[in-house]
C-alpha positions as a printed Julia matrix, in Angstrom:
358×3 Matrix{Float64}:
 139.12  116.43  -119.05
 138.41  113.48  -121.34
 140.65  114.87  -124.11
 143.52  115.23  -121.62
 143.22  111.62  -120.54
 143.24  110.44  -124.15
 146.47  112.36  -124.85
 148.16  110.89  -121.76
 147.25  107.3   -122.59
 149.98  106.73  -125.24
 152.65  107.81  -122.74
 151.26  105.34  -120.24
 151.41  102.53  -122.78
 154.94  103.54  -123.77
 156.05  103.46  -120.15
 154.5   100.04  -119.7
 156.3    98.7   -122.79
 159.61  100.15  -121.6
 159.09   98.48  -118.22
 158.3    95.13  -119.86
 161.37   95.48  -122.08
 163.6    96.29  -119.11
 162.25   93.31  -117.17
 162.83   91.08  -120.2
 166.42   92.28  -120.55
 167.02   91.8   -116.82
 165.56   88.29  -116.97
 167.68   87.38  -120.01
 170.78   88.75  -118.31
 170.02   86.79  -115.13
 169.57   83.59  -117.13
 172.78   84.24  -119.05
 174.6    84.78  -115.75
 173.3    81.46  -114.35
 174.25   79.58  -117.52
 177.7    81.16  -117.42
 178.05   80.13  -113.78
 176.99   76.59  -114.67
 179.68   76.63  -117.36
 182.21   76.25  -114.54
 180.79   72.75  -113.95
 181.33   71.3   -117.42
 184.14   68.99  -118.48
 184.26   70.32  -122.06
 186.52   73.35  -122.41
 184.74   74.49  -125.58
 181.29   74.3   -124.04
 182.59   76.38  -121.15
 183.81   78.97  -123.68
 180.33   79.11  -125.23
 178.61   79.57  -121.85
 181.09   82.18  -120.59
 181.21   83.97  -123.94
 177.43   84.38  -124.14
 177.37   85.67  -120.56
 180.05   88.23  -121.44
 178.13   89.33  -124.56
 175.03   89.88  -122.41
 176.98   91.91  -119.84
 176.4    89.23  -117.2
 179.94   87.99  -116.57
 182.01   88.96  -113.5
 185.72   89.69  -113.92
 186.84   86.27  -112.59
 184.77   84.52  -115.26
 186.11   86.85  -117.97
 189.65   85.87  -116.96
 188.66   82.2   -117.1
 187.17   82.72  -120.57
 190.38   84.33  -121.83
 192.49   81.51  -120.37
 190.33   78.86  -122.08
 190.4    80.7   -125.43
 194.17   81.07  -125.17
 194.53   77.34  -124.45
 192.37   76.6   -127.52
 194.69   78.7   -129.71
 192.22   81.48  -130.5
 194.73   84.22  -129.62
 197.51   82.75  -131.73
 198.84   85.17  -134.34
 201.41   84.75  -137.08
 203.18   81.68  -138.43
 205.02   79.14  -136.34
 204.32   77.43  -133.04
 203.61   79.14  -129.71
 203.27   77.72  -126.22
 199.76   78.43  -124.93
 199.61   76.07  -121.95
 202.08   74.25  -119.69
 201.0    73.0   -116.29
 201.68   70.19  -113.86
 200.24   69.13  -110.52
 200.86   66.55  -107.82
 198.05   64.95  -105.83
 198.71   63.09  -102.56
 195.9    60.53  -102.24
 194.23   58.46   -99.55
 191.68   55.81  -100.35
 190.14   52.4   -100.01
 190.73   49.89  -102.8
 188.45   46.85  -103.2
 191.15   45.04  -105.21
 194.73   45.88  -104.28
 196.41   42.97  -106.05
 194.29   42.45  -109.19
 192.92   39.12  -107.98
 189.49   37.53  -108.49
 186.67   38.53  -106.16
 185.29   35.04  -105.46
 186.89   32.58  -103.03
 185.14   29.68  -104.72
 183.17   29.22  -107.92
 180.59   26.77  -109.16
 182.13   24.43  -111.76
 181.03   21.11  -113.27
 178.19   20.68  -110.8
 180.46   21.26  -107.78
 182.54   23.97  -106.17
 186.09   24.93  -107.07
 188.15   26.56  -104.32
 190.4    29.44  -105.41
 193.94   29.63  -104.06
 193.87   32.46  -101.46
 196.96   33.97  -103.12
 194.82   34.76  -106.19
 191.82   36.23  -104.37
 191.33   40.01  -104.4
 192.56   41.83  -101.31
 190.9    45.03  -100.12
 192.46   47.69   -97.94
 193.41   51.3    -97.26
 195.91   52.96   -99.59
 198.12   56.03   -99.76
 199.78   57.33  -102.88
 200.68   60.09  -105.31
 199.14   61.13  -108.62
 201.04   63.26  -111.13
 199.21   65.14  -113.92
 200.73   67.31  -116.64
 199.61   68.99  -119.86
 201.28   71.09  -122.56
 199.85   72.76  -125.69
 201.36   74.36  -128.76
 199.18   76.57  -130.97
 199.98   76.51  -134.68
 196.98   78.4   -136.07
 193.87   80.25  -134.94
 191.86   77.71  -132.94
 194.35   74.95  -133.76
 196.74   73.34  -131.31
 198.76   70.25  -130.44
 198.1    68.8   -127.0
 200.14   66.35  -124.91
 199.2    64.94  -121.51
 201.28   62.68  -119.28
 199.78   61.28  -116.08
 200.99   58.71  -113.58
 199.81   57.34  -110.25
 201.1    54.98  -107.6
 199.19   53.72  -104.57
 200.37   51.36  -101.85
 198.68   49.44   -99.05
 200.79   49.76   -95.92
 199.64   46.54   -94.24
 200.0    44.14   -97.18
 202.59   46.02   -99.23
 200.57   45.67  -102.45
 201.14   48.38  -105.03
 199.28   49.66  -108.07
 200.9    51.74  -110.81
 198.98   53.55  -113.55
 200.29   55.51  -116.54
 198.52   57.46  -119.28
 199.82   59.33  -122.31
 197.62   61.43  -124.62
 198.52   63.18  -127.87
 195.85   65.22  -129.71
 195.44   67.7   -132.53
 192.55   70.09  -131.85
 191.18   72.01  -134.84
 188.59   74.74  -135.21
 186.83   74.14  -138.55
 184.18   76.84  -138.83
 181.71   78.56  -136.51
 181.17   76.22  -133.57
 182.38   73.08  -135.36
 185.63   71.31  -134.4
 187.68   68.32  -135.55
 189.99   66.41  -133.18
 192.46   63.58  -133.78
 193.79   61.73  -130.73
 196.08   58.88  -129.69
 195.94   57.55  -126.14
 197.86   54.85  -124.28
 197.02   53.58  -120.79
 198.85   51.01  -118.68
 198.12   49.53  -115.27
 200.23   47.16  -113.17
 199.21   45.22  -110.06
 200.68   42.15  -108.4
 198.42   39.69  -110.24
 197.37   41.62  -113.33
 198.76   43.94  -115.98
 196.8    45.76  -118.67
 197.73   47.84  -121.69
 195.41   49.65  -124.09
 195.86   52.0   -127.05
 193.1    54.1   -128.58
 193.08   56.15  -131.75
 190.13   58.37  -132.67
 188.77   61.03  -135.02
 185.98   63.17  -133.56
 183.71   65.94  -134.84
 182.07   68.29  -132.33
 179.25   70.77  -132.86
 178.13   73.34  -130.27
 174.83   75.21  -130.27
 172.45   77.19  -128.09
 168.86   76.24  -127.24
 166.28   78.04  -125.05
 167.7    78.07  -121.52
 170.69   75.83  -122.33
 173.89   75.26  -124.33
 174.96   71.96  -125.87
 177.84   70.09  -127.49
 177.35   66.94  -129.57
 180.45   64.87  -130.26
 180.65   61.96  -132.73
 183.73   59.75  -132.72
 185.22   56.95  -134.83
 188.16   55.02  -133.47
 189.98   51.79  -132.8
 190.91   50.19  -129.5
 193.98   47.97  -129.37
 195.04   45.52  -126.7
 197.76   42.86  -126.97
 196.66   40.45  -129.7
 193.51   42.3   -130.8
 192.07   45.43  -132.38
 188.46   46.62  -132.18
 186.8    49.37  -134.3
 184.46   51.57  -132.26
 181.95   54.38  -132.76
 180.8    56.79  -130.04
 178.4    59.65  -129.36
 178.5    62.14  -126.48
 176.11   64.95  -125.52
 177.32   67.63  -123.09
 174.88   70.28  -121.81
 174.8    73.37  -119.62
 171.58   74.22  -117.79
 170.68   76.84  -115.21
 172.31   75.49  -112.06
 173.55   72.2   -113.52
 175.63   70.48  -116.2
 175.03   67.04  -117.73
 176.9    64.52  -119.88
 175.62   61.44  -121.69
 177.63   59.01  -123.78
 177.19   55.83  -125.81
 180.0    53.73  -127.29
 179.62   50.68  -129.54
 182.34   48.19  -130.49
 182.51   45.44  -133.08
 182.81   41.83  -131.88
 186.28   40.28  -131.84
 186.56   36.57  -132.51
 187.36   34.46  -129.42
 187.87   37.59  -127.29
 185.71   39.02  -124.52
 185.46   42.71  -125.42
 183.14   45.6   -124.53
 180.38   45.71  -127.14
 178.38   48.46  -125.44
 179.35   51.19  -123.0
 177.13   54.01  -121.73
 177.37   56.72  -119.08
 175.4    59.61  -117.6
 176.67   62.36  -115.33
 175.08   65.25  -113.46
 177.0    68.08  -111.79
 175.65   70.86  -109.62
 176.58   73.02  -106.63
 175.6    71.97  -103.14
 176.52   74.3   -100.31
 178.69   76.25  -102.74
 180.81   73.2   -103.66
 180.82   71.29  -106.95
 179.04   67.95  -106.57
 178.66   65.2   -109.15
 176.76   61.96  -109.63
 177.8    59.45  -112.32
 176.18   56.26  -113.57
 177.74   53.95  -116.14
 177.31   50.49  -117.56
 178.88   48.11  -120.06
 178.25   44.78  -121.77
 181.13   42.54  -122.83
 181.02   39.23  -124.7
 182.76   37.06  -127.28
 185.17   34.79  -125.4
 185.0    31.54  -123.45
 186.32   30.45  -120.05
 186.21   26.77  -118.99
 184.19   26.16  -122.16
 181.5    28.62  -120.98
 180.59   31.59  -123.2
 181.51   34.71  -121.23
 179.09   37.62  -121.03
 179.72   40.36  -118.48
 177.36   43.15  -117.44
 178.83   45.92  -115.33
 177.05   48.77  -113.55
 178.76   51.56  -111.65
 177.67   54.48  -109.49
 179.94   57.27  -108.23
 179.49   60.38  -106.1
 181.99   63.23  -106.4
 182.43   66.21  -104.06
 184.86   69.1   -104.34
 185.34   69.85  -100.66
 187.69   72.77  -101.41
 189.21   74.01  -104.71
 192.17   71.69  -103.96
 190.52   68.81  -102.09
 188.32   66.22  -103.85
 186.4    63.23  -102.5
 184.83   60.43  -104.54
 183.02   57.23  -103.57
 182.03   54.54  -106.06
 180.26   51.21  -106.24
 180.83   48.79  -109.15
 178.93   45.55  -109.73
 179.76   42.94  -112.38
 177.48   40.01  -113.2
 179.07   37.38  -115.43
 178.06   34.03  -116.9
 181.43   32.86  -115.5
 181.31   32.95  -111.7
 185.01   33.78  -111.56
 184.31   37.32  -112.77
 181.3    38.2   -110.58
 182.16   41.07  -108.24
 180.77   43.73  -105.91
 183.25   46.51  -105.14
 183.22   49.75  -103.13
 186.03   52.27  -103.54
 186.95   55.62  -101.98
 189.44   58.28  -103.04
 190.53   61.49  -101.31
 193.06   63.71  -103.11
 194.75   67.08  -102.6
 195.9    69.07  -105.63
 199.3    70.75  -105.34
 200.07   72.85  -108.4
 203.7    72.58  -109.5
 203.44   74.96  -112.47
């Protein structure tokens, strides 16, 4: 009887080890599935490829996510074969929008400011006007692959919003041209040029940015990450400002995060952003993508009325994807300045529907 029990013991231990191994594989597959699902939340296309690709390798990716992975890899040029250029992406969409703008006309937020020991009244025509808006937003993107993991990217966006009661309009335009390049493994090199313009009744702005960025993706226990380092220059009429930036994008089980820090050199006699930082969290609530963003900036260098200008801005935004085509965002932005003229407290709202044209 005793000898029989001794001979059976090894089989019992073997069964236990097999059970532990199976549980470990199941747990790893479940975690890989959750990380792949969280990959849908990220802004970075490459980080999404890493999350979805690992889930596929672990046999934890449903067919819809496999199709998404293939579409992303195609857009990144990884299926490009042979010499020459090949279209890998061409899409356009139109978004009707409704919203509330805290500054329709580009005016100042204060009706009067403290100046020279007294108060200076601002002409009402130059004070910011708030109100409801309706408009359209056009977004388009095209890509040409010219090598494995290498592509040329162009984006053209435009938006117009109008307040029915006052007739104020705002027009925004953005053009982006990039060269995306796979270097080796999970390392990438990108070169980009970007131009943005904005027109309102009392203000116009124009900005050009050029940048060179290196990205590195990697896996850590229970998460995937992308670190991006960028060198660039920001140009506005009459000035240029060298800048350096760092971003960290991450995928976690049930969530995705982004953090960024951007530093700029001072520009003589110009008020420019010396420091910009942001943090963002995205997750699913009730099955819908939800996001919370926090950002801040510090600007200095110029003078107004003989007063050295230093501006500190803090912003908070909440995003909700009500349906795959309907988005809602609410934001609050506060600016504290050494020059009263630029102090502001603003609340904005935006509701948009996405209509795919191509």
